[in-house]
Predicted model as a PDB file, atoms N, CA, C, CB and O in Angstrom, pLDDT in the B-factor column:
MODEL        1                                                                  
ATOM      1  N   MET A   1     -16.845   6.981  -5.410  1.00 77.00           N  
ATOM      2  CA  MET A   1     -15.840   6.179  -6.129  1.00 77.00           C  
ATOM      3  C   MET A   1     -15.611   4.763  -5.503  1.00 77.00           C  
ATOM      4  CB  MET A   1     -14.507   6.951  -6.155  1.00 77.00           C  
ATOM      5  O   MET A   1     -15.877   4.489  -4.333  1.00 77.00           O  
ATOM      6  N   LYS A   2     -15.094   3.909  -6.409  1.00 92.00           N  
ATOM      7  CA  LYS A   2     -15.013   2.466  -5.965  1.00 92.00           C  
ATOM      8  C   LYS A   2     -13.605   2.329  -5.315  1.00 92.00           C  
ATOM      9  CB  LYS A   2     -15.218   1.386  -7.242  1.00 92.00           C  
ATOM     10  O   LYS A   2     -12.717   3.150  -5.544  1.00 92.00           O  
ATOM     11  N   SER A   3     -13.446   1.306  -4.532  1.00 93.00           N  
ATOM     12  CA  SER A   3     -12.402   0.957  -3.726  1.00 93.00           C  
ATOM     13  C   SER A   3     -12.089  -0.602  -3.916  1.00 93.00           C  
ATOM     14  CB  SER A   3     -12.748   1.339  -2.281  1.00 93.00           C  
ATOM     15  O   SER A   3     -12.921  -1.369  -4.402  1.00 93.00           O  
ATOM     16  N   ALA A   4     -10.952  -0.962  -3.536  1.00 92.00           N  
ATOM     17  CA  ALA A   4     -10.395  -2.353  -3.645  1.00 92.00           C  
ATOM     18  C   ALA A   4      -9.806  -2.696  -2.433  1.00 92.00           C  
ATOM     19  CB  ALA A   4      -9.393  -2.526  -4.728  1.00 92.00           C  
ATOM     20  O   ALA A   4      -8.924  -1.949  -2.009  1.00 92.00           O  
ATOM     21  N   GLU A   5     -10.166  -3.824  -1.699  1.00 93.00           N  
ATOM     22  CA  GLU A   5      -9.522  -4.357  -0.520  1.00 93.00           C  
ATOM     23  C   GLU A   5      -8.180  -4.901  -0.987  1.00 93.00           C  
ATOM     24  CB  GLU A   5     -10.401  -5.463   0.191  1.00 93.00           C  
ATOM     25  O   GLU A   5      -8.065  -5.824  -1.794  1.00 93.00           O  
ATOM     26  N   THR A   6      -7.109  -4.206  -0.371  1.00 95.00           N  
ATOM     27  CA  THR A   6      -5.702  -4.339  -0.902  1.00 95.00           C  
ATOM     28  C   THR A   6      -4.770  -4.879   0.253  1.00 95.00           C  
ATOM     29  CB  THR A   6      -5.151  -2.887  -1.457  1.00 95.00           C  
ATOM     30  O   THR A   6      -4.746  -4.309   1.344  1.00 95.00           O  
ATOM     31  N   GLU A   7      -4.094  -5.864   0.015  1.00 95.00           N  
ATOM     32  CA  GLU A   7      -3.260  -6.394   1.020  1.00 95.00           C  
ATOM     33  C   GLU A   7      -1.766  -5.613   1.172  1.00 95.00           C  
ATOM     34  CB  GLU A   7      -3.090  -7.919   0.667  1.00 95.00           C  
ATOM     35  O   GLU A   7      -1.135  -5.333   0.153  1.00 95.00           O  
ATOM     36  N   PHE A   8      -1.324  -5.332   2.315  1.00 97.00           N  
ATOM     37  CA  PHE A   8       0.016  -4.704   2.555  1.00 97.00           C  
ATOM     38  C   PHE A   8       0.986  -5.856   2.990  1.00 97.00           C  
ATOM     39  CB  PHE A   8      -0.066  -3.522   3.711  1.00 97.00           C  
ATOM     40  O   PHE A   8       0.620  -6.737   3.767  1.00 97.00           O  
ATOM     41  N   VAL A   9       2.177  -5.805   2.477  1.00 97.00           N  
ATOM     42  CA  VAL A   9       3.344  -6.817   2.889  1.00 97.00           C  
ATOM     43  C   VAL A   9       4.489  -6.162   3.226  1.00 97.00           C  
ATOM     44  CB  VAL A   9       3.743  -7.791   1.820  1.00 97.00           C  
ATOM     45  O   VAL A   9       4.952  -5.358   2.417  1.00 97.00           O  
ATOM     46  N   GLY A  10       5.057  -6.360   4.309  1.00 96.00           N  
ATOM     47  CA  GLY A  10       6.281  -5.615   4.861  1.00 96.00           C  
ATOM     48  C   GLY A  10       6.003  -4.288   5.520  1.00 96.00           C  
ATOM     49  O   GLY A  10       4.971  -3.679   5.239  1.00 96.00           O  
ATOM     50  N   GLY A  11       6.867  -3.817   6.374  1.00 95.00           N  
ATOM     51  CA  GLY A  11       6.821  -2.491   7.029  1.00 95.00           C  
ATOM     52  C   GLY A  11       5.781  -2.608   7.978  1.00 95.00           C  
ATOM     53  O   GLY A  11       5.211  -3.674   8.213  1.00 95.00           O  
ATOM     54  N   PRO A  12       5.511  -1.485   8.553  1.00 94.00           N  
ATOM     55  CA  PRO A  12       4.471  -1.216   9.747  1.00 94.00           C  
ATOM     56  C   PRO A  12       2.994  -1.715   9.307  1.00 94.00           C  
ATOM     57  CB  PRO A  12       4.401   0.502  10.130  1.00 94.00           C  
ATOM     58  O   PRO A  12       2.190  -2.020  10.188  1.00 94.00           O  
ATOM     59  N   LEU A  13       2.697  -1.784   8.153  1.00 95.00           N  
ATOM     60  CA  LEU A  13       1.316  -2.234   7.640  1.00 95.00           C  
ATOM     61  C   LEU A  13       1.328  -3.708   7.364  1.00 95.00           C  
ATOM     62  CB  LEU A  13       0.892  -1.467   6.308  1.00 95.00           C  
ATOM     63  O   LEU A  13       0.265  -4.099   6.882  1.00 95.00           O  
ATOM     64  N   ASP A  14       2.194  -4.584   7.529  1.00 97.00           N  
ATOM     65  CA  ASP A  14       2.354  -5.828   7.113  1.00 97.00           C  
ATOM     66  C   ASP A  14       1.118  -6.559   7.591  1.00 97.00           C  
ATOM     67  CB  ASP A  14       3.637  -6.394   7.581  1.00 97.00           C  
ATOM     68  O   ASP A  14       0.666  -6.395   8.725  1.00 97.00           O  
ATOM     69  N   GLY A  15       0.553  -7.422   6.638  1.00 96.00           N  
ATOM     70  CA  GLY A  15      -0.655  -8.244   7.083  1.00 96.00           C  
ATOM     71  C   GLY A  15      -2.006  -7.515   6.998  1.00 96.00           C  
ATOM     72  O   GLY A  15      -3.042  -8.179   6.986  1.00 96.00           O  
ATOM     73  N   ARG A  16      -2.030  -6.209   6.941  1.00 96.00           N  
ATOM     74  CA  ARG A  16      -3.223  -5.557   6.782  1.00 96.00           C  
ATOM     75  C   ARG A  16      -3.860  -5.518   5.465  1.00 96.00           C  
ATOM     76  CB  ARG A  16      -3.060  -4.352   7.189  1.00 96.00           C  
ATOM     77  O   ARG A  16      -3.207  -5.595   4.424  1.00 96.00           O  
ATOM     78  N   VAL A  17      -5.184  -5.393   5.509  1.00 96.00           N  
ATOM     79  CA  VAL A  17      -5.884  -5.344   4.264  1.00 96.00           C  
ATOM     80  C   VAL A  17      -6.785  -4.152   4.331  1.00 96.00           C  
ATOM     81  CB  VAL A  17      -6.661  -6.642   3.980  1.00 96.00           C  
ATOM     82  O   VAL A  17      -7.733  -4.131   5.116  1.00 96.00           O  
ATOM     83  N   LEU A  18      -6.496  -3.103   3.481  1.00 95.00           N  
ATOM     84  CA  LEU A  18      -7.107  -1.707   3.504  1.00 95.00           C  
ATOM     85  C   LEU A  18      -7.896  -1.554   2.319  1.00 95.00           C  
ATOM     86  CB  LEU A  18      -6.062  -0.564   3.572  1.00 95.00           C  
ATOM     87  O   LEU A  18      -7.549  -2.119   1.281  1.00 95.00           O  
ATOM     88  N   PRO A  19      -9.048  -0.758   2.382  1.00 96.00           N  
ATOM     89  CA  PRO A  19      -9.713  -0.274   1.150  1.00 96.00           C  
ATOM     90  C   PRO A  19      -8.935   0.862   0.423  1.00 96.00           C  
ATOM     91  CB  PRO A  19     -11.123   0.227   1.503  1.00 96.00           C  
ATOM     92  O   PRO A  19      -8.706   1.913   1.023  1.00 96.00           O  
ATOM     93  N   ILE A  20      -8.543   0.676  -0.804  1.00 95.00           N  
ATOM     94  CA  ILE A  20      -7.777   1.668  -1.540  1.00 95.00           C  
ATOM     95  C   ILE A  20      -8.639   2.192  -2.679  1.00 95.00           C  
ATOM     96  CB  ILE A  20      -6.442   1.069  -2.074  1.00 95.00           C  
ATOM     97  O   ILE A  20      -9.203   1.430  -3.465  1.00 95.00           O  
ATOM     98  N   MET A  21      -8.718   3.441  -2.741  1.00 94.00           N  
ATOM     99  CA  MET A  21      -9.494   4.056  -3.903  1.00 94.00           C  
ATOM    100  C   MET A  21      -8.923   3.683  -5.198  1.00 94.00           C  
ATOM    101  CB  MET A  21      -9.527   5.580  -3.827  1.00 94.00           C  
ATOM    102  O   MET A  21      -7.703   3.624  -5.353  1.00 94.00           O  
ATOM    103  N   LEU A  22      -9.887   3.390  -6.277  1.00 93.00           N  
ATOM    104  CA  LEU A  22      -9.334   3.067  -7.537  1.00 93.00           C  
ATOM    105  C   LEU A  22      -9.092   4.444  -8.380  1.00 93.00           C  
ATOM    106  CB  LEU A  22     -10.320   2.045  -8.286  1.00 93.00           C  
ATOM    107  O   LEU A  22      -9.662   5.512  -8.157  1.00 93.00           O  
ATOM    108  N   GLY A  23      -8.182   4.204  -9.335  1.00 88.00           N  
ATOM    109  CA  GLY A  23      -7.824   5.424 -10.183  1.00 88.00           C  
ATOM    110  C   GLY A  23      -8.875   5.316 -11.404  1.00 88.00           C  
ATOM    111  O   GLY A  23      -9.914   4.656 -11.398  1.00 88.00           O  
ATOM    112  N   SER A  24      -8.370   6.112 -12.448  1.00 85.00           N  
ATOM    113  CA  SER A  24      -9.200   6.318 -13.640  1.00 85.00           C  
ATOM    114  C   SER A  24      -9.309   5.050 -14.516  1.00 85.00           C  
ATOM    115  CB  SER A  24      -8.627   7.468 -14.469  1.00 85.00           C  
ATOM    116  O   SER A  24     -10.269   4.876 -15.267  1.00 85.00           O  
ATOM    117  N   PHE A  25      -8.290   4.168 -14.394  1.00 87.00           N  
ATOM    118  CA  PHE A  25      -8.376   2.927 -15.154  1.00 87.00           C  
ATOM    119  C   PHE A  25      -8.802   1.712 -14.327  1.00 87.00           C  
ATOM    120  CB  PHE A  25      -7.056   2.649 -15.786  1.00 87.00           C  
ATOM    121  O   PHE A  25      -8.613   0.572 -14.752  1.00 87.00           O  
ATOM    122  N   TRP A  26      -9.423   1.973 -13.054  1.00 88.00           N  
ATOM    123  CA  TRP A  26      -9.967   0.959 -12.247  1.00 88.00           C  
ATOM    124  C   TRP A  26      -8.902   0.116 -11.643  1.00 88.00           C  
ATOM    125  CB  TRP A  26     -10.892   0.146 -13.013  1.00 88.00           C  
ATOM    126  O   TRP A  26      -9.167  -1.048 -11.343  1.00 88.00           O  
ATOM    127  N   THR A  27      -7.806   0.576 -11.455  1.00 90.00           N  
ATOM    128  CA  THR A  27      -6.716   0.020 -10.710  1.00 90.00           C  
ATOM    129  C   THR A  27      -6.199   0.878  -9.585  1.00 90.00           C  
ATOM    130  CB  THR A  27      -5.640  -0.269 -11.608  1.00 90.00           C  
ATOM    131  O   THR A  27      -6.493   2.070  -9.502  1.00 90.00           O  
ATOM    132  N   ILE A  28      -5.405   0.240  -8.697  1.00 93.00           N  
ATOM    133  CA  ILE A  28      -4.865   0.913  -7.476  1.00 93.00           C  
ATOM    134  C   ILE A  28      -3.710   1.707  -7.977  1.00 93.00           C  
ATOM    135  CB  ILE A  28      -4.421  -0.113  -6.307  1.00 93.00           C  
ATOM    136  O   ILE A  28      -3.089   1.319  -8.966  1.00 93.00           O  
ATOM    137  N   PRO A  29      -3.351   2.937  -7.264  1.00 94.00           N  
ATOM    138  CA  PRO A  29      -2.161   3.669  -7.636  1.00 94.00           C  
ATOM    139  C   PRO A  29      -0.867   2.843  -7.477  1.00 94.00           C  
ATOM    140  CB  PRO A  29      -2.074   4.922  -6.809  1.00 94.00           C  
ATOM    141  O   PRO A  29      -0.746   1.981  -6.606  1.00 94.00           O  
ATOM    142  N   LYS A  30       0.122   3.166  -8.397  1.00 95.00           N  
ATOM    143  CA  LYS A  30       1.366   2.412  -8.448  1.00 95.00           C  
ATOM    144  C   LYS A  30       2.155   2.492  -7.196  1.00 95.00           C  
ATOM    145  CB  LYS A  30       2.193   2.872  -9.559  1.00 95.00           C  
ATOM    146  O   LYS A  30       2.860   1.555  -6.820  1.00 95.00           O  
ATOM    147  N   VAL A  31       2.024   3.765  -6.458  1.00 96.00           N  
ATOM    148  CA  VAL A  31       2.806   4.033  -5.182  1.00 96.00           C  
ATOM    149  C   VAL A  31       1.755   4.491  -4.273  1.00 96.00           C  
ATOM    150  CB  VAL A  31       4.016   5.133  -5.322  1.00 96.00           C  
ATOM    151  O   VAL A  31       0.890   5.285  -4.641  1.00 96.00           O  
ATOM    152  N   TYR A  32       1.815   4.009  -3.103  1.00 96.00           N  
ATOM    153  CA  TYR A  32       1.034   4.419  -1.922  1.00 96.00           C  
ATOM    154  C   TYR A  32       1.817   4.871  -0.858  1.00 96.00           C  
ATOM    155  CB  TYR A  32       0.223   3.384  -1.433  1.00 96.00           C  
ATOM    156  O   TYR A  32       2.514   4.077  -0.227  1.00 96.00           O  
ATOM    157  N   ARG A  33       1.772   6.293  -0.540  1.00 96.00           N  
ATOM    158  CA  ARG A  33       2.477   6.809   0.550  1.00 96.00           C  
ATOM    159  C   ARG A  33       1.525   7.076   1.912  1.00 96.00           C  
ATOM    160  CB  ARG A  33       3.153   8.121   0.038  1.00 96.00           C  
ATOM    161  O   ARG A  33       0.352   7.445   1.857  1.00 96.00           O  
ATOM    162  N   VAL A  34       2.180   6.848   2.978  1.00 94.00           N  
ATOM    163  CA  VAL A  34       1.599   6.884   4.218  1.00 94.00           C  
ATOM    164  C   VAL A  34       2.298   8.000   5.096  1.00 94.00           C  
ATOM    165  CB  VAL A  34       1.679   5.498   4.839  1.00 94.00           C  
ATOM    166  O   VAL A  34       3.327   7.692   5.697  1.00 94.00           O  
ATOM    167  N   PRO A  35       1.860   9.100   5.186  1.00 94.00           N  
ATOM    168  CA  PRO A  35       2.497  10.141   6.043  1.00 94.00           C  
ATOM    169  C   PRO A  35       2.455   9.703   7.563  1.00 94.00           C  
ATOM    170  CB  PRO A  35       1.740  11.554   5.846  1.00 94.00           C  
ATOM    171  O   PRO A  35       1.382   9.309   8.018  1.00 94.00           O  
ATOM    172  N   VAL A  36       3.568   9.755   8.358  1.00 93.00           N  
ATOM    173  CA  VAL A  36       3.462   9.551   9.727  1.00 93.00           C  
ATOM    174  C   VAL A  36       4.019  10.792  10.464  1.00 93.00           C  
ATOM    175  CB  VAL A  36       4.177   8.275  10.116  1.00 93.00           C  
ATOM    176  O   VAL A  36       5.173  11.188  10.296  1.00 93.00           O  
ATOM    177  N   PRO A  37       3.221  11.316  11.202  1.00 94.00           N  
ATOM    178  CA  PRO A  37       3.561  12.637  11.996  1.00 94.00           C  
ATOM    179  C   PRO A  37       4.685  12.434  12.990  1.00 94.00           C  
ATOM    180  CB  PRO A  37       2.287  13.174  12.814  1.00 94.00           C  
ATOM    181  O   PRO A  37       4.922  11.330  13.480  1.00 94.00           O  
ATOM    182  N   ALA A  38       5.324  13.458  13.255  1.00 94.00           N  
ATOM    183  CA  ALA A  38       6.538  13.358  14.273  1.00 94.00           C  
ATOM    184  C   ALA A  38       5.755  13.293  15.658  1.00 94.00           C  
ATOM    185  CB  ALA A  38       7.693  14.780  14.195  1.00 94.00           C  
ATOM    186  O   ALA A  38       4.747  13.936  15.954  1.00 94.00           O  
ATOM    187  N   GLN A  39       6.487  12.314  16.488  1.00 92.00           N  
ATOM    188  CA  GLN A  39       6.023  12.181  17.894  1.00 92.00           C  
ATOM    189  C   GLN A  39       7.134  11.544  18.720  1.00 92.00           C  
ATOM    190  CB  GLN A  39       4.701  11.316  17.988  1.00 92.00           C  
ATOM    191  O   GLN A  39       7.906  10.685  18.294  1.00 92.00           O  
ATOM    192  N   ASP A  40       7.129  12.074  19.982  1.00 91.00           N  
ATOM    193  CA  ASP A  40       8.080  11.648  20.980  1.00 91.00           C  
ATOM    194  C   ASP A  40       9.580  11.868  20.544  1.00 91.00           C  
ATOM    195  CB  ASP A  40       7.828  10.173  21.289  1.00 91.00           C  
ATOM    196  O   ASP A  40      10.465  11.042  20.767  1.00 91.00           O  
ATOM    197  N   GLY A  41       9.774  13.100  19.882  1.00 91.00           N  
ATOM    198  CA  GLY A  41      11.116  13.454  19.352  1.00 91.00           C  
ATOM    199  C   GLY A  41      11.640  12.838  18.266  1.00 91.00           C  
ATOM    200  O   GLY A  41      12.803  13.049  17.921  1.00 91.00           O  
ATOM    201  N   LEU A  42      10.755  11.938  17.562  1.00 91.00           N  
ATOM    202  CA  LEU A  42      11.150  11.456  16.233  1.00 91.00           C  
ATOM    203  C   LEU A  42      10.677  12.234  15.121  1.00 91.00           C  
ATOM    204  CB  LEU A  42      10.714  10.140  16.032  1.00 91.00           C  
ATOM    205  O   LEU A  42       9.599  12.817  15.240  1.00 91.00           O  
ATOM    206  N   PRO A  43      11.337  12.322  14.055  1.00 94.00           N  
ATOM    207  CA  PRO A  43      10.929  13.208  12.946  1.00 94.00           C  
ATOM    208  C   PRO A  43       9.817  12.474  12.248  1.00 94.00           C  
ATOM    209  CB  PRO A  43      12.133  13.555  11.945  1.00 94.00           C  
ATOM    210  O   PRO A  43       9.581  11.267  12.312  1.00 94.00           O  
ATOM    211  N   ALA A  44       9.132  13.457  11.529  1.00 94.00           N  
ATOM    212  CA  ALA A  44       8.131  12.968  10.559  1.00 94.00           C  
ATOM    213  C   ALA A  44       8.542  11.956   9.493  1.00 94.00           C  
ATOM    214  CB  ALA A  44       7.607  14.091   9.878  1.00 94.00           C  
ATOM    215  O   ALA A  44       9.688  12.185   9.106  1.00 94.00           O  
ATOM    216  N   VAL A  45       8.036  11.030   8.964  1.00 93.00           N  
ATOM    217  CA  VAL A  45       8.393  10.191   7.939  1.00 93.00           C  
ATOM    218  C   VAL A  45       7.224   9.826   7.007  1.00 93.00           C  
ATOM    219  CB  VAL A  45       8.990   9.020   8.508  1.00 93.00           C  
ATOM    220  O   VAL A  45       6.056   9.981   7.363  1.00 93.00           O  
ATOM    221  N   THR A  46       7.550   9.366   5.877  1.00 95.00           N  
ATOM    222  CA  THR A  46       6.654   8.944   4.947  1.00 95.00           C  
ATOM    223  C   THR A  46       6.847   7.489   4.451  1.00 95.00           C  
ATOM    224  CB  THR A  46       6.708   9.856   3.880  1.00 95.00           C  
ATOM    225  O   THR A  46       7.806   7.172   3.746  1.00 95.00           O  
ATOM    226  N   LEU A  47       5.931   6.659   4.835  1.00 95.00           N  
ATOM    227  CA  LEU A  47       6.078   5.144   4.335  1.00 95.00           C  
ATOM    228  C   LEU A  47       5.715   5.016   2.960  1.00 95.00           C  
ATOM    229  CB  LEU A  47       5.180   4.129   5.125  1.00 95.00           C  
ATOM    230  O   LEU A  47       4.716   5.584   2.521  1.00 95.00           O  
ATOM    231  N   VAL A  48       6.546   4.226   2.169  1.00 97.00           N  
ATOM    232  CA  VAL A  48       6.256   4.100   0.785  1.00 97.00           C  
ATOM    233  C   VAL A  48       6.033   2.690   0.512  1.00 97.00           C  
ATOM    234  CB  VAL A  48       7.329   4.658  -0.074  1.00 97.00           C  
ATOM    235  O   VAL A  48       6.847   1.821   0.824  1.00 97.00           O  
ATOM    236  N   TYR A  49       4.852   2.450  -0.112  1.00 98.00           N  
ATOM    237  CA  TYR A  49       4.512   1.030  -0.568  1.00 98.00           C  
ATOM    238  C   TYR A  49       4.351   1.065  -2.061  1.00 98.00           C  
ATOM    239  CB  TYR A  49       3.161   0.456   0.121  1.00 98.00           C  
ATOM    240  O   TYR A  49       3.786   2.020  -2.593  1.00 98.00           O  
ATOM    241  N   ARG A  50       4.852   0.003  -2.792  1.00 97.00           N  
ATOM    242  CA  ARG A  50       4.724  -0.028  -4.285  1.00 97.00           C  
ATOM    243  C   ARG A  50       3.960  -1.220  -4.648  1.00 97.00           C  
ATOM    244  CB  ARG A  50       6.093  -0.038  -5.011  1.00 97.00           C  
ATOM    245  O   ARG A  50       4.063  -2.282  -4.035  1.00 97.00           O  
ATOM    246  N   ARG A  51       3.113  -1.013  -5.756  1.00 96.00           N  
ATOM    247  CA  ARG A  51       2.166  -2.071  -6.247  1.00 96.00           C  
ATOM    248  C   ARG A  51       2.891  -3.114  -6.875  1.00 96.00           C  
ATOM    249  CB  ARG A  51       1.146  -1.554  -7.210  1.00 96.00           C  
ATOM    250  O   ARG A  51       3.877  -2.876  -7.573  1.00 96.00           O  
ATOM    251  N   THR A  52       2.420  -4.364  -6.648  1.00 96.00           N  
ATOM    252  CA  THR A  52       2.990  -5.539  -7.240  1.00 96.00           C  
ATOM    253  C   THR A  52       1.898  -6.499  -7.499  1.00 96.00           C  
ATOM    254  CB  THR A  52       4.058  -6.150  -6.371  1.00 96.00           C  
ATOM    255  O   THR A  52       0.949  -6.661  -6.731  1.00 96.00           O  
ATOM    256  N   LYS A  53       2.074  -7.138  -8.627  1.00 94.00           N  
ATOM    257  CA  LYS A  53       1.047  -8.228  -9.253  1.00 94.00           C  
ATOM    258  C   LYS A  53       1.500  -9.516  -8.642  1.00 94.00           C  
ATOM    259  CB  LYS A  53       1.077  -8.352 -10.997  1.00 94.00           C  
ATOM    260  O   LYS A  53       2.673  -9.888  -8.666  1.00 94.00           O  
ATOM    261  N   VAL A  54       0.379 -10.273  -8.017  1.00 92.00           N  
ATOM    262  CA  VAL A  54       0.671 -11.635  -7.543  1.00 92.00           C  
ATOM    263  C   VAL A  54      -0.523 -12.432  -8.088  1.00 92.00           C  
ATOM    264  CB  VAL A  54       0.829 -11.741  -5.896  1.00 92.00           C  
ATOM    265  O   VAL A  54      -1.636 -12.014  -8.407  1.00 92.00           O  
ATOM    266  N   PHE A  55       0.015 -13.783  -8.122  1.00 91.00           N  
ATOM    267  CA  PHE A  55      -1.080 -14.795  -8.519  1.00 91.00           C  
ATOM    268  C   PHE A  55      -1.479 -15.577  -7.306  1.00 91.00           C  
ATOM    269  CB  PHE A  55      -0.590 -15.814  -9.664  1.00 91.00           C  
ATOM    270  O   PHE A  55      -0.669 -16.177  -6.600  1.00 91.00           O  
ATOM    271  N   GLY A  56      -2.861 -15.536  -7.086  1.00 81.00           N  
ATOM    272  CA  GLY A  56      -3.275 -16.307  -5.828  1.00 81.00           C  
ATOM    273  C   GLY A  56      -4.350 -17.337  -6.472  1.00 81.00           C  
ATOM    274  O   GLY A  56      -4.418 -17.637  -7.664  1.00 81.00           O  
ATOM    275  N   THR A  57      -5.164 -17.805  -5.439  1.00 85.00           N  
ATOM    276  CA  THR A  57      -6.199 -18.983  -5.742  1.00 85.00           C  
ATOM    277  C   THR A  57      -7.317 -18.477  -6.686  1.00 85.00           C  
ATOM    278  CB  THR A  57      -6.920 -19.553  -4.332  1.00 85.00           C  
ATOM    279  O   THR A  57      -7.984 -19.273  -7.348  1.00 85.00           O  
ATOM    280  N   LYS A  58      -7.512 -17.125  -6.736  1.00 84.00           N  
ATOM    281  CA  LYS A  58      -8.524 -16.588  -7.557  1.00 84.00           C  
ATOM    282  C   LYS A  58      -8.040 -15.799  -8.709  1.00 84.00           C  
ATOM    283  CB  LYS A  58      -9.377 -15.798  -6.784  1.00 84.00           C  
ATOM    284  O   LYS A  58      -8.761 -15.004  -9.310  1.00 84.00           O  
ATOM    285  N   GLY A  59      -6.776 -16.040  -9.012  1.00 89.00           N  
ATOM    286  CA  GLY A  59      -6.099 -15.525 -10.344  1.00 89.00           C  
ATOM    287  C   GLY A  59      -5.194 -14.148  -9.908  1.00 89.00           C  
ATOM    288  O   GLY A  59      -4.762 -14.007  -8.764  1.00 89.00           O  
ATOM    289  N   TRP A  60      -5.004 -13.283 -10.856  1.00 91.00           N  
ATOM    290  CA  TRP A  60      -4.069 -12.254 -10.628  1.00 91.00           C  
ATOM    291  C   TRP A  60      -4.783 -11.230  -9.773  1.00 91.00           C  
ATOM    292  CB  TRP A  60      -3.527 -11.662 -11.947  1.00 91.00           C  
ATOM    293  O   TRP A  60      -5.987 -10.999  -9.890  1.00 91.00           O  
ATOM    294  N   ARG A  61      -3.927 -10.584  -8.845  1.00 90.00           N  
ATOM    295  CA  ARG A  61      -4.468  -9.541  -8.069  1.00 90.00           C  
ATOM    296  C   ARG A  61      -3.293  -8.521  -7.669  1.00 90.00           C  
ATOM    297  CB  ARG A  61      -5.192 -10.158  -6.809  1.00 90.00           C  
ATOM    298  O   ARG A  61      -2.118  -8.871  -7.774  1.00 90.00           O  
ATOM    299  N   TRP A  62      -3.591  -7.475  -7.289  1.00 92.00           N  
ATOM    300  CA  TRP A  62      -2.707  -6.418  -6.788  1.00 92.00           C  
ATOM    301  C   TRP A  62      -2.396  -6.589  -5.320  1.00 92.00           C  
ATOM    302  CB  TRP A  62      -3.327  -5.060  -7.017  1.00 92.00           C  
ATOM    303  O   TRP A  62      -3.226  -7.120  -4.582  1.00 92.00           O  
ATOM    304  N   ARG A  63      -1.214  -6.153  -4.860  1.00 95.00           N  
ATOM    305  CA  ARG A  63      -0.998  -5.874  -3.538  1.00 95.00           C  
ATOM    306  C   ARG A  63       0.162  -4.847  -3.391  1.00 95.00           C  
ATOM    307  CB  ARG A  63      -0.736  -7.147  -2.806  1.00 95.00           C  
ATOM    308  O   ARG A  63       0.877  -4.604  -4.363  1.00 95.00           O  
ATOM    309  N   TYR A  64       0.366  -4.218  -2.143  1.00 97.00           N  
ATOM    310  CA  TYR A  64       1.470  -3.330  -1.907  1.00 97.00           C  
ATOM    311  C   TYR A  64       2.489  -3.910  -1.183  1.00 97.00           C  
ATOM    312  CB  TYR A  64       1.092  -2.187  -1.265  1.00 97.00           C  
ATOM    313  O   TYR A  64       2.215  -4.544  -0.164  1.00 97.00           O  
ATOM    314  N   GLU A  65       3.772  -3.766  -1.611  1.00 97.00           N  
ATOM    315  CA  GLU A  65       4.911  -4.164  -0.775  1.00 97.00           C  
ATOM    316  C   GLU A  65       5.670  -3.085  -0.350  1.00 97.00           C  
ATOM    317  CB  GLU A  65       5.773  -5.061  -1.423  1.00 97.00           C  
ATOM    318  O   GLU A  65       5.800  -2.128  -1.115  1.00 97.00           O  
ATOM    319  N   TYR A  66       6.305  -3.078   0.976  1.00 97.00           N  
ATOM    320  CA  TYR A  66       6.953  -1.938   1.580  1.00 97.00           C  
ATOM    321  C   TYR A  66       8.309  -1.761   0.809  1.00 97.00           C  
ATOM    322  CB  TYR A  66       7.163  -2.154   3.173  1.00 97.00           C  
ATOM    323  O   TYR A  66       9.030  -2.724   0.547  1.00 97.00           O  
ATOM    324  N   ASP A  67       8.606  -0.483   0.466  1.00 96.00           N  
ATOM    325  CA  ASP A  67       9.709  -0.034  -0.238  1.00 96.00           C  
ATOM    326  C   ASP A  67      10.770   0.405   0.840  1.00 96.00           C  
ATOM    327  CB  ASP A  67       9.299   1.111  -1.226  1.00 96.00           C  
ATOM    328  O   ASP A  67      10.633   1.470   1.443  1.00 96.00           O  
ATOM    329  N   THR A  68      11.827  -0.440   1.067  1.00 89.00           N  
ATOM    330  CA  THR A  68      12.773   0.023   2.126  1.00 89.00           C  
ATOM    331  C   THR A  68      13.784   1.134   1.599  1.00 89.00           C  
ATOM    332  CB  THR A  68      13.591  -1.229   2.675  1.00 89.00           C  
ATOM    333  O   THR A  68      14.424   1.807   2.408  1.00 89.00           O  
ATOM    334  N   GLU A  69      13.906   1.300   0.313  1.00 85.00           N  
ATOM    335  CA  GLU A  69      14.755   2.285  -0.237  1.00 85.00           C  
ATOM    336  C   GLU A  69      14.319   3.626  -0.425  1.00 85.00           C  
ATOM    337  CB  GLU A  69      15.153   1.887  -1.361  1.00 85.00           C  
ATOM    338  O   GLU A  69      15.098   4.533  -0.720  1.00 85.00           O  
ATOM    339  N   ALA A  70      12.940   3.796  -0.242  1.00 71.00           N  
ATOM    340  CA  ALA A  70      12.421   5.229  -0.349  1.00 71.00           C  
ATOM    341  C   ALA A  70      12.701   6.086   0.823  1.00 71.00           C  
ATOM    342  CB  ALA A  70      10.943   5.242  -0.549  1.00 71.00           C  
ATOM    343  O   ALA A  70      12.324   7.258   0.836  1.00 71.00           O  
TER     344      ALA A  70                                                      
ENDMDL                                                                          
END                                                                             
């Protein structure tokens, strides 16, 4: 399967660029969920990132932005 290097903005993954598997239409998924297991008495949570389109020096590209309301 193909993947695309995708930037994350906001939340715990802010500033990271990770390879994301492409879907059937060669784009990244609209929503990216990251399960975080429970540890040190804290409950398990799921971080939610939403796909957004931004214009950069090389044209349009996708990135994920942290969803604080999820």
